[in-house]
Residue, then its C-alpha position, 0 to 999 in steps of 0.5 A: m503491508n507489515g510483511e513488506f514494509g515493517g510496522a513503523k514504516t507501514a503506518w507512515i506509508l498509510d497516512s503520509h504517502v500520496l499514491a501517484s495514481y490516486g493523488q491521496p494517501a492510502a488511509e484516506l482511500i481506504e476510508q472512502g471505500v476504495d477496494l483494498r486490492d486496488v490500494w495495495r496494487a497502487l502501493c506496490e507500483d509506487f514502491d516498486v514491490p517485485e511481483e513475486r512479493q506482491l501476494g505476501e509471504d506464504i504461510 
C-alpha cells in the first residue's frame, strides 16, 4: 500500500476509508481475518488503481 498511496495516506486509508464492497474500513476487515488479497482488491476498486499497478512495484 505504501508504494501506491504513500505512508501517511496509507495509514489514513486503512483506518478511515470504508470499503464500498464491505461497508467497513480495511483495518477492521484485516483484524477480522478477511484475506489480505481481497482487501487489496477492494481498495484498488475504490481508488481506481490501474490494473498494471495492482501487483506493486517490480523488484
